[in-house]
N, C-alpha and C positions, 0 to 999 in steps of 0.2 A: 510178727510181720507188720511192717509199717506201710501205709498207702498215702498216696498224695491226696491232700485235703484241698478244699476250696481255698484256704489261705495261702497255701503254697503256690497255687496257680496265679493268685492275685499278686503275690510277691514277685513272682517271675515276670508277670506282665509289667509291674511298675519298674522292675530293673530294666526291662527292654525299653520302656517308654523313657526312663532316665537317660539311657544311653543314646536313644534317638535324639532327645533334647539336647544333649551335650554336643552331638554331631551337628545338630542344626545350628546351635549356638556358635560352634566353630565355623561353619560355613557362613553364618551371618557376619561374623567378625572378619573373615577372610574377604567376603564380598565388600564389606564396608571399607577395608583397606584398599581393595582394588578400586572402589569408587573414588576414594580420596586421591589415589595415584592418578586415576584418569582425570579427575577434575583439576589436579595440579598441572597435569600435562596439557590439558585443554587451555588452562590459563596461560601456560608458557607459550603455546601455539598462538593464542590471541595476541600476546604481547609481541611475539615475533612478527605476526601478520601486520600488526599496527606499525611496527618499526619498518617492515618492508614497504608498507604503504607510504610512510614518510619519506623513505629513501627514494621511492619511485616519484613522489611529488618533487623532491629536490632535483632528481635527474630531469624531470619534465621542465622545471624551472630553468635549469642550466641549459637545456637544449633550446628553450625559448630565447634565452639571452644570447646563446651562440648564433641562433638564426638571425637575431636582430643585429649582431656584430658583423655577420656575413653580409646582410643587407646593407649595412653602413659601409662596408669595405668595397661594395660593388662600385666600380668606377674610380676607385681610389688611385689606380695607376695613372688615369688621365689627369686627376687633380695634382698628383705629384709632378707629372710632366709639365703642367702649366705653371706650377710654382717654380720648378727648375728654370723654365724659360724666363720668368720674371726676375729670378735672381740673376740669371745670366745678363738680362738687359740692364739691371741696376749695376752690376759689376762693370759692364761696358761703359755705362754713364760715368761711373766713379773713375774708371781709367782714362776716359776721354777728359774728364774734368782735371785729373792730375796732370795729363799732358798739356792741357790748355794753361794750367797754373804755371807749368814749368816753362812756358813760352816767355813769361816775364817773372823775373825774381826781384822782389823788393830790395832796394839798396839798404845798407846798414843805416839805422837811425842816427841822424846828426846829433852830436853831443854839444848842443848850442852853447852851454855853460863853459866849455873849455876849448873851443875851436880857435885856431889862429886866424888872423885876419884873412889870410889867403884861403884857408879852409872854409871860413864863413862865407866869402865871396862865392866860392864854387857851389856851396850848398844853396845859397840864395839864388844863383843863376838858374839852378834846376827848378826851384820853386817859381821864379819869375817866368820861366818858359811855360810851365804848366798853367799858371794863372793867366798869362797873356794868350796862349793858344787854345786852352781848353776851358778853363773856368769862366772867364769873363764872356767869351763868345757863346757859351752853351747854357749857362744857368741863371740867366735873367736876373730877377729881383734879388735872389740870394747872392749872386756874385756882385751886384751893384752895391750891396751892403758891406762889401770888403772895404775896410778903411784904407785910404791911400797911403797911410804910413804904417801898413802892416809889418813892413821889414823891421820896425823898431820895437815890436811887441813880441816877446818870446811865446806868449800863448798863441798868437797867430801863426807863428813859425811851426810850433808843435802841431797845430791843427792842420794847417796846409800840408805838412809833411805826410801825416797819415791819410789825409783825404786824397792827395795825389797818388800815393802808392797804392791805396786800395782801389782807386779808380783804375789804375793801370793794370792791376791784377784782374779786375772784373772785365775790362773792355779791350784789352790787348791780345786776348787769347784768340786762336783761329776758330775754335768751336766753343759752344757753351752748352751746358747741361741745365736741367730744371733747377738744380741748386744754384747755379750761377745766375739765373733769371731771378730767383728769389732773393739772392744777395744784392743784385743791382736795385731791385725794388726797395730793399731795406736801406741801401746807401742813399738813395735819392729822397725817400719819403720820411726817413727818421734820422739817419746820421747827418746828412747835409744840412737840414734846417737847424738842427741843434748846434752844429759847428759854426754856421753862419751867424746864429744869434750870439753865441759866445764871443766870437771875434768882433762883432759890432758893439757889444756891451764893453768889451775890453778897451776899445778905443774911444769910448764916449768921452768927449771933453779933452781929447788928446792934445797936449801942448806942442807936439812935433810940427804940426801943420794946421794951426788953428783957422787959417783962412779957408782951407778945404772943407767941402761938405760932402756927405755921401748918404745914400738912402739906407734905412734900416730894413731888416727883413720884414715881409709883410706881417702885420699883426703884433710886432714887438716894438717896445719903447725902451730906450736905454735907461738903465737903473741909475738914479741920481748918485753922484759921488764916485762913480766908476772912473778910475783915472788910468793913464798909461803907465807902463813899467818899461823903461828903455832897455834895449838889449845890453847896451854897455854905456 
């Protein structure tokens, strides 16, 4: 008959302890795995939260910009209406200017180099009328500088042709716009003095009528050696 000795009880206790240790180790490993999963999940949640915060900030910035745009649009309808009125006024001025311009249409430019005697006389009569009725009575020292023999100088004929036609366009209209006023100022302050000086210089020392004298435009002196070039 065999009985349990102290060694057998110790062995049994060690076996139990070993089994408990294995179970504890398994629990530790399982909990460690759970911990890693939880930590990874927490990191993912933190990343999602940061991303959501960024998106919220972007949405906030967008809302701020939209609010600024809405503030800027406040009253835009009134500004558009004002601009529309200004454009309508400009269009009316342009239309009036076109109607005024249509009241006088410039004649074709004379081809002085190929006119017949009769055609030349007709073209000269038109210039003579403008010089006698408008230019000399109205433009003082500049008109006084016109050479008495201007009819013999092609340069004077060309200059008086465009001067008279432009004057007619600017001054024969029933109405005038702001653009017309500006053009009139340009004609008198820049174009007329330049043309008067050209014509005076062209006829300096002219042999057609050496006994006649005329005044030069104020502040201008004839260039030495400038001579006349007869029309024919």
